[in-house]
Backbone as a ProteinNet text record, in pm:
[ID]
protein_1_A
[PRIMARY]
MPTIHTLPRAAVHGYLRVLRLPLDAAGRVTGRGETWGPAVAYESFESKVKGVAGSVLRDEDLLDESTTQRARVDKLRKAIESQAAADAKKAVADRRLEERREDADQRDELAEERKRAEKANVEKSKADAKEATRRRTTRQKRSAARTEQARKQAVAEKATTAKAEELEAERDALLERKQAAQAKAAAREVGDAAKTVRARRKANTN
[TERTIARY]
16580.5	16491.4	16575.9	16553.9	16635	16602.9	16702.6	16684.8	16665.3	16631.5	16607.8	16731.7	16850.2	16976.2	16997.1	16933.1	16954.4	16840.6	16735.1	16616.9	16640.7	16621.6	16626.1	16501.5	16499.3	16389.2	16255	16246.9	16120.2	16074.7	16170.1	16135.4	16083.7	16147.6	16100	15955.7	15926.7	15789.4	15691.7	15732.2	15644.9	15621.1	15728.3	15718.3	15619.3	15630.7	15542.8	15398.4	15382.5	15246	15178.3	15254.7	15198.1	15156.3	15241.3	15207.8	15084.3	15065.4	14956.6	14822.3	14821.9	14697.4	14587.3	14616.8	14509.3	14454.3	14544.3	14500.5	14410	14449.6	14365.7	14228.8	14228.7	14101.7	14011.7	14071	13993.5	13942.4	14024.6	13982.2	13865.3	13867.9	13755.5	13627.5	13641.7	13523.8	13461.3	13546.6	13496.6	13473.2	13516.4	13496.3	13586.7	13703.2	13796.3	13876.5	13914	13993.3	14140	14213.6	14358.2	14396.3	14302.2	14332.2	14296.3	14266.7	14238.2	14365.4	14353.9	14470.1	14563.5	14514.5	14603.1	14671.3	14600.1	14659.9	14774.3	14756.9	14862.9	14981.2	14950.3	15059	15138.3	15067.5	15139.3	15220.9	15166	15241.9	15372.8	15365.8	15486.7	15584.1	15527.1	15611.1	15678.7	15602.6	15658.8	15772.5	15751.7	15855.8	15984.8	15969.5	16087.4	16157.1	16077.5	16135.5	16208.8	16146.2	16209.9	16335.4	16332.2	16450.2	16565.2	16533.4	16638.4	16689.8	16593.3	16632.3	16713.9	16674	16746.7	16887.4	16902.3	17036.4	17123.1	17064.2	17142	17178.2	17077.4	17097.8	17159.6	17176.8	17226.7	17140.2	17006.6	16909.8	16847.1	16883.5	16834.7	16683	16632.9	16488.2	16411.5	16457.6	16390.4	16402.3	16521.8	16539.3	16444.5	16430.8	16336.8	16192.6	16158.7	16023.7	16000	16103.4	16091	16067	16145.8	16129.2	15990.2	15951.3	15818.3	15707.7	15724.1	15619	15613.3	15731.2	15730.4	15657	15682.3	15612	15461.2	15427.6	15285.9	15226.7	15302.3	15254.5	15233.8	15330.2	15315.1	15190.3	15170.4	15052.4	14924.4	14925.1	14806	14779.6	14888.6	14871.3	14815.9	14864.3	14810.1	14662.8	14632.1	14492	14406.8	14462.2	14389.2	14368.4	14476.1	14465.9	14363.8	14370.4	14273.8	14131.3	14116.1	13983.2	13936.2	14030.6	13994.9	13954.8	14033.3	13998.7	13863	13840	13710.9	13598.2	13624.9	13522.6	13495.1	13607	13588.5	13510.8	13547.4	13476.4	13329.5	13305.9	13167.8	13092.5	13163.9	13099.3	13060.9	13153.3	13123.2	13004.5	13007.8	12896.8	12766.5	12773.6	12652.8	12601.8	12697.1	12656.6	12592.4	12653.4	12595.8	12459.4	12450.2	12320.9	12215.8	12256.4	12164.2	12125.2	12225.2	12195.3	12096.8	12119.7	12025.9	11886.5	11883.6	11753.1	11685.9	11767	11710.6	11661.2	11742.9	11699.4	11569.9	11564.6	11442.6	11324.2	11348.9	11240.9	11195.4	11293.9	11259.1	11178.6	11224.6	11150.2	11009	10998.6	10864.6	10779.2	10843	10768.3	10723.6	10817	10781.1	10669.8	10681.7	10577.1	10443.5	10448.2	10325.4	10268.1	10358.2	10311.9	10248	10314	10255.9	10120.4	10111.3	9985.5	9876.5	9914.5	9816	9776.2	9877	9847.8	9755.3	9785.2	9700	9558.3	9548.8	9416.6	9342.2	9416.7	9354.4	9308.6	9392.6	9355	9231	9226.5	9109.3	8984.5	8997.7	8882.8	8839.9	8940.5	8908.1	8838.9	8889.9	8827.4	8683.4	8661.4	8525.3	8437.1	8492.5	8415.2	8383.8	8484.3	8462.7	8357.4	8367.1	8268.7	8129.2	8121.2	7991.5	7935.7	8023.2	7978.4	7934.8	8012.2	7975.4	7840	7818.9	7689.8	7576.3	7602.9	7499.9	7465.3	7571.9	7545.6	7473.1	7512.6	7446	7300.1	7275.9	7137.8	7056.7	7120.1	7051.2	7016	7115.8	7089.2	6976	6980.1	6875.3	6738.3	6734	6606.1	6556.3	6649.6	6609.9	6561	6634.4	6593.9	6457.6	6438.2	6308.8	6197.7	6230	6130.2	6095.1	6199.4	6171.8	6091.4	6127.8	6053.5	5907.7	5886	5749.7	5672	5744.5	5678.5	5640.5	5733.9	5704.6	5587.8	5586.7	5476.5	5343.2	5340.7	5218.5	5175	5277.2	5244	5187.2	5249.6	5199.1	5057	5034.7	4899.6	4800.2	4843.6	4754.9	4726.8	4832.2	4813.3	4722.4	4741.8	4658.1	4513.5	4494.8	4359.2	4297.6	4378	4326.8	4289.1	4378.1	4349.4	4221.9	4212.1	4092.7	3966.6	3975.3	3860.4	3824.2	3929.7	3903.4	3839.4	3892.4	3833.5	3689.7	3666.4	3529.9	3436.3	3482	3398.8	3373.8	3482.8	3466.5	3367.1	3374.5	3279.7	3137.5	3124.8	2991.3	2938.3	3031.7	2988.3	2947.8	3027.1	2995	2860	2837.7	2710.1	2592.9	2614	2509.4	2481.2	2590.4	2573.3	2498.1	2535.8	2467.8	2320.7	2287.1	2146.8	2072	2144.1	2079.6	2053.5	2156.4	2137.8	2027.9	2022.4	1919.3	1779.9	1773	1645	1604.1	1706.6	1676.1	1632.2	1697.8	1662.6	1521.7	1492.6	1360.4	1252.6	1283	1185.7	1165.3	1276.4	1267.2	1184.5	1208.3	1134	986.1	954	812.9	752.3	833.5	780.8	755.6	852.8	834.7	710.5	694.8	577.7	448.8	451.4	330.3	300.2	403.2	383	327	381.9	333.8	187.7	149.8	10.9	-78	-30.2	-110.4	-131	-25.4	-34	-132.4	-121.6	-210.2	-357.4	-371	-508.3	-565	-481.7	-530	-563.5	-477.2	-502.4	-633.5	-652.6	-772.9	-894.8	-881.4	-992.9	-1026.4	-925.7	-944.7	-1006.9	-975.3	-1027.2	-1176.1	-1217.8	-1357.5	-1434.8
16323	16279.7	16222.1	16269	16218	16072	15997.8	15855.9	15838	15711.8	15680.1	15706.7	15701.2	15721.9	15867.7	15959.4	16102.3	16168.2	16093.9	16151	16162.6	16276.9	16286.9	16223.4	16216.1	16148.8	16210.6	16344	16409.9	16376.5	16368.2	16334.2	16192	16105	15965.3	15960.7	16034.7	16037.7	16095.4	16204.6	16264.5	16172	16106.8	16012.1	15900.2	15847	15735.8	15783	15909.5	15961.4	15978	16023.7	16039.4	15904.6	15804.9	15670.8	15612.6	15656.7	15598.6	15666.1	15785.6	15860.4	15779.4	15714.6	15636.7	15525.9	15462.6	15354.3	15407.4	15524.8	15583.4	15623.8	15678.9	15717.1	15596.1	15487.3	15364	15309.9	15318	15269.5	15348.3	15483.2	15565.3	15534.6	15513.2	15484.1	15350	15250.3	15114.9	15092.4	15188	15172.3	15068.4	15043.2	14943.2	14999.7	14913.6	14955.3	14924.7	14931.3	14912.1	14767.7	14673.8	14533.7	14494.5	14592.4	14566.4	14513.1	14411.3	14346.3	14441.2	14522.6	14615.8	14714.9	14759.6	14853.2	14787.7	14663.9	14592.4	14568.5	14534	14512.7	14641.8	14755.8	14882.4	14916.1	14882.5	14903.2	14823.9	14701.2	14619.1	14683	14734.5	14802.3	14925	15003.8	15123.4	15086	14979.4	14941.2	14901.9	14835.5	14795.6	14917.8	15010.4	15131.7	15210.9	15225.2	15299.7	15228.7	15095.5	15022.1	15043.2	15035	15056.2	15199.7	15296.1	15436.4	15465.7	15408.1	15430	15375.3	15259.4	15201	15285.1	15329.1	15407.4	15543.3	15608.3	15741.9	15738.7	15619.7	15604.7	15685.8	15671	15746.1	15648.9	15664.6	15574.1	15586.3	15708.3	15727	15645.6	15649.2	15569.8	15421.7	15381.9	15240.5	15201.4	15292	15263.3	15257.1	15352.3	15350.3	15220.8	15177.9	15053.6	14935.5	14930.8	14820.1	14822.8	14945.5	14960.4	14922.8	14967.4	14940.2	14791.9	14724.5	14579.7	14505.9	14553.7	14493.1	14516.7	14637.7	14670	14581.2	14563.1	14477	14335.2	14284.1	14148.2	14139.1	14247.5	14248.9	14252.2	14335	14343.5	14211.2	14148.3	14019.1	13914.1	13915.9	13822.6	13853.4	13983.9	14021.8	13974.4	13989.5	13942.4	13791.9	13720.2	13575	13535.5	13609.1	13579.7	13607.6	13721.6	13755.1	13652.4	13607.6	13505.8	13375.8	13340.3	13218.6	13233.5	13354.9	13378.3	13374.1	13436.3	13434.3	13291.8	13213.5	13074	12996.4	13021.5	12954.3	12993.9	13125.8	13173.8	13114.1	13103.9	13046	12901.3	12827.2	12687.2	12681.3	12770.8	12772.7	12809.4	12909.8	12949.6	12835.9	12765.9	12654.3	12543.3	12514.9	12411.6	12453.9	12583.6	12633.5	12622	12656.2	12645.7	12500.6	12409.8	12267.3	12220.2	12268.2	12229.8	12285.3	12408.8	12467.2	12388	12350.2	12271.1	12136.9	12074.6	11947.1	11965.2	12075	12101.3	12124.3	12198.5	12222	12090.8	12003.7	11875	11790.6	11793.8	11718.7	11773.1	11906.5	11967.1	11928.4	11928.7	11894	11748	11659.1	11518.1	11498.4	11571.8	11561.7	11609.6	11718.1	11770.3	11670.5	11606.7	11506.4	11388.3	11344.2	11234	11274.3	11399.2	11447.9	11447.9	11496.7	11497.2	11354.6	11262.9	11123.4	11060.4	11086.5	11032.2	11087.6	11218	11279.1	11217.5	11195.7	11134.5	10992	10917.3	10780.6	10781.2	10876.5	10885.5	10917.6	11014.1	11050.6	10933.9	10859.4	10743.1	10635.6	10614.7	10516.2	10554.9	10684.8	10731.5	10710.3	10744.4	10728.4	10581.3	10493.8	10349.9	10299	10344	10300.4	10349	10473	10528.4	10450.1	10416.6	10339.4	10199.5	10138	10005.2	10009.1	10114.3	10129.5	10146.4	10228.2	10249.4	10118.2	10041.1	9913.8	9817.5	9813.3	9723.7	9763.5	9894.1	9943.1	9907.8	9923.2	9889.6	9741.2	9657.8	9513	9479.9	9544.9	9519	9561.2	9678.5	9724.1	9627.7	9582.5	9489	9357.8	9310.1	9186	9202.6	9318.1	9342.5	9351.1	9414.7	9425.4	9288.2	9204.2	9068.5	8988.6	9006.4	8934.9	8980.3	9110.9	9164.4	9117.3	9116.1	9069	8922.1	8842.6	8700.2	8681.8	8764.7	8755.2	8788.2	8898.4	8937	8829.4	8773.6	8668.2	8545.8	8513.2	8398.5	8425.7	8549	8584.9	8576.3	8629.5	8625.6	8482.1	8398.4	8257.9	8188.5	8220.4	8160.7	8203.9	8333.9	8383.5	8317.3	8301.2	8236	8091.8	8024.9	7884.6	7874.1	7964.7	7962.9	7989.6	8085.2	8115.7	7997	7932.9	7815.4	7704.6	7686	7582.9	7617.4	7749.7	7793.9	7769.3	7801.7	7778.1	7628.6	7551.3	7406.4	7351.1	7405	7360.9	7399.6	7520.9	7563.8	7474.7	7442.2	7352.9	7216.3	7165.3	7034.8	7039.5	7150.1	7162.1	7171.4	7249.5	7263.4	7130.1	7057.5	6926.9	6831.6	6841.1	6754.6	6790.6	6920.2	6961.4	6916.9	6931.3	6889.5	6739.6	6665.2	6518.5	6480.3	6551.2	6522.5	6552.6	6665.8	6701.6	6597.9	6555.7	6453.6	6323.8	6287.1	6162.5	6173.7	6292.5	6313.6	6307.9	6363.7	6361.1	6218.1	6147.1	6007.1	5925.8	5955.9	5883.4	5914.2	6041.8	6077.5	6005.3	6002.3	5933.3	5785	5727	5583.1	5566.7	5655.7	5646.7	5665	5764.7	5788.3	5667.2	5608.3	5490	5375.3	5360.9	5252.3	5275.3	5398.8	5430.4	5398.1	5431.2	5405.9	5257.1	5182	5036.1	4980.8	5025.5	4975.6	5012.8	5135.3	5178.2	5093.6	5063.6	4978.8	4839.2	4789.5	4655.4	4654.8	4755.3	4762.9	4776.2	4850.4	4869.3	4737.1	4665	4536.6	4432.8	4443.3	4349.1	4371.6	4490	4521	4481.8
6849	6958	7070.1	7190.2	7300.7	7327.8	7375.8	7406.5	7554.2	7593	7733.4	7816.2	7751.7	7825.8	7859.7	7790.1	7813.2	7886.6	7911.3	7977	8126.5	8184.3	8329.9	8389.8	8521.2	8590.4	8554.7	8552.6	8521.8	8381.5	8290.3	8152.6	8144.4	8222.4	8224.2	8272.6	8381.5	8433.7	8331.3	8266.2	8166.6	8049.3	8006.2	7894.6	7927.7	8048	8087.2	8104.4	8155.7	8170.5	8034.9	7935.9	7801	7745.8	7766	7715.7	7786.1	7909.8	7989.1	7963	7900	7881.2	7812.5	7697.1	7631.7	7721.7	7798.8	7887.7	7998.5	8055.7	8159.7	8104.4	7982.9	7921.6	7901.1	7850	7829.2	7960.9	8065.8	8196.3	8251	8231.2	8278.4	8201.4	8069.5	7986.5	8026.2	8046.1	8075.8	8223.8	8308.6	8451.6	8513.2	8452.4	8503.2	8619.6	8713.2	8827	8807	8916.9	8907.7	8881.3	8903.4	8875.7	8733.3	8650.6	8508.9	8443.8	8365.3	8304.5	8231.3	8136.9	8066.1	8160.4	8266.1	8360.9	8435.9	8477.9	8548.6	8455.7	8330.1	8233.4	8213.6	8210.4	8192.9	8316.5	8435.7	8559.2	8552.1	8503.5	8490.1	8391.3	8279.7	8180	8241.2	8318	8382.8	8476.6	8555.9	8651	8579.2	8464.2	8388.8	8328.6	8274.6	8217	8325	8439.8	8548.4	8597.4	8597.3	8639	8542.7	8411.8	8311	8318.5	8326.4	8331.7	8457.2	8568.9	8693.7	8687.7	8621.6	8609.2	8517.6	8403.3	8306.6	8365.3	8427.2	8480.9	8620.6	8675.2	8811.1	8908.7	8887.9	8968.6	9068.4	9194.9	9298	9316.7	9298.5	9314	9210.8	9085.1	8980.7	9010.6	9060.9	9096.2	9210.5	9310.1	9419.5	9368	9279.7	9221.7	9144.3	9072.4	8995.7	9088.3	9198	9293.4	9357.1	9400.7	9463.3	9365.6	9241	9140.5	9106.9	9105.3	9080.1	9192.8	9314.6	9427.9	9415.9	9374.4	9353.6	9245	9135.3	9025.8	9076.7	9156.2	9211.4	9298.7	9378.4	9464.9	9383.7	9278	9192.4	9122	9075.9	9007.6	9102.9	9227.5	9326.8	9352.8	9357.6	9377.4	9261.2	9137.6	9019.1	9026.5	9066.3	9076.5	9183.2	9297.7	9404.5	9357.8	9286.8	9234.8	9133.2	9047.6	8948	9016.7	9122.1	9196.1	9263.7	9321.8	9386.2	9283.8	9166.8	9061.7	9015.8	9002.4	8960.4	9065.5	9193.4	9302.2	9304.3	9285.5	9281.7	9162.9	9047.6	8929.5	8955.5	9023	9057	9152.6	9255.1	9351.2	9282.3	9192.1	9119	9032.2	8968.5	8882.8	8965.4	9081.8	9169	9220.8	9255.8	9301.7	9191.4	9068.7	8955.7	8930.7	8946.2	8928.2	9034.7	9161.9	9268.5	9241.1	9189.2	9155.2	9043.9	8943.6	8833.6	8884.8	8976.1	9033.8	9112.7	9189.3	9267	9173	9063.4	8966.3	8903.7	8872.6	8814.1	8913.4	9042	9143.6	9158.7	9156.9	9166.9	9046.6	8928.7	8807.7	8811.6	8857.7	8869.2	8971.1	9083.4	9185.8	9130.4	9052.5	8991.8	8891.6	8813.7	8717.3	8790	8900.4	8977.8	9035.4	9081	9136.7	9030.2	8908.8	8799.7	8762.3	8760.7	8725.6	8829.8	8958.7	9064.5	9053.9	9025.4	9010.6	8893.1	8782.1	8664.9	8696.7	8773.5	8810.8	8898.8	8994.2	9082.3	9000.7	8909.5	8826.5	8738.2	8684.9	8601.4	8684.7	8808.3	8896.3	8926.6	8953.3	8979.7	8856.9	8738.2	8615	8590.8	8615.2	8596.5	8693.7	8820.9	8920.5	8883.3	8834.6	8793.1	8675.6	8579.9	8464	8505.2	8598.8	8646.7	8718.1	8798	8867.2	8766.7	8662.9	8560.5	8490.6	8455.4	8387.5	8478.9	8607.2	8701.7	8718.4	8729.9	8742.2	8618.3	8500.2	8374.9	8371.4	8414	8415.8	8513.9	8630.7	8729.5	8677.7	8610.5	8554.3	8447.6	8361.4	8257	8317.4	8420.9	8486.5	8553.2	8620.2	8683.8	8580.4	8465	8358.4	8303.3	8285.4	8235.5	8337.2	8466.8	8571.8	8575	8564.7	8564.9	8442.5	8329.4	8206.9	8219	8277.9	8295.7	8393.2	8499.6	8595.9	8529.6	8453.4	8384.9	8286.3	8216.7	8119.9	8191	8310.5	8386.9	8435.7	8483.2	8529.2	8414	8296.6	8180.6	8138.1	8139.9	8102	8202.9	8331.6	8435.1	8417.7	8389	8367.4	8245.2	8139.6	8018	8045.9	8122.8	8156.8	8241.1	8340.4	8426.2	8344.5	8251.6	8167.7	8080.7	8028.6	7945	8027.2	8150.8	8237.8	8273.2	8296.7	8328.7	8210.8	8090.6	7971.3	7951.2	7978.1	7961.2	8063.2	8186.9	8290.3	8251.7	8198.3	8154.9	8042.5	7949.4	7840	7895	7990.9	8049.8	8122.9	8196.3	8270.2	8173.2	8066.8	7966.5	7898.8	7872	7809.3	7903.2	8032.4	8129.1	8138.3	8140.7	8147.4	8022	7909	7782.5	7783.3	7830.6	7834.5	7933.8	8044.6	8144.2	8086.4	8013.1	7953.2	7849.1	7772.6	7671.6	7736.7	7845.8	7914.9	7974	8030.1	8086.8	7980.2	7864.2	7754.6	7705.1	7699.5	7654.4	7753.9	7881.4	7984.8	7973.5	7946.4	7929.6	7809.9	7705.3	7585.3	7614.5	7686.4	7721.2	7811.3	7907.4	7998.4	7920.6	7830.6	7751.8	7664.6	7608.5	7522.4	7604.7	7729	7815.3	7851.4	7880.5	7912.3	7792.8	7676.5	7555.5	7536.9	7561	7544.1	7645.9	7770.6	7873.8	7841.8	7790.5	7758.9	7646.4	7549	7437.7	7488.4	7574.6	7626.3	7707.5	7781.5	7862	7772.9	7668	7577.4	7505.9	7470.7	7401.9	7497.1	7619.8	7718	7740.1	7740.6	7758	7631.4
[MASK]
++++++++++++++++++++++++++++++++++++++++++++++++++++++++++++++++++++++++++++++++++++++++++++++++++++++++++++++++++++++++++++++++++++++++++++++++++++++++++++++++++++++++++++++++++++++++++++++++++++++++++++++

């Protein structure tokens, strides 16, 4: 098997292309670009192989390719670093944006909770006021009922008293008439007795 020291430039290129085939296939399958980590690592490997081969074979073209490829690798690595920094920056920005969204959601949720609490307090206040009105109305009705009952009772007692006084007056009048009749009868009896006495006296005198 020929060694790297005996390979001409074309053989070096062919050798590297064969080694790169699996990587290119994987890159096509995964859709990776030239800044893919394994691709950049292989570019670095190629530049080193070409540099060694160019030095051994005293091939200036391979040495130039090695230098150019190393510069390309440095550029790709810087691009990867820049992309990583941009991705990190974007991740930080996305995280901050998500945190702001979460804070906004929390504020909205708190505002909604306060709104629900205020609504519940208003409804409770209305219910309490309605209950207080109902109780006050009930008390007023009961008080009015007691007042009406007391009035009716007073009227009934007054009517009973008046009736009793009327009956008592009637009894007194009846008693007075009876006593007057008795006195009149007694007076008649006394008058009749006096007439009888006078008549007897007159009869005895004759």
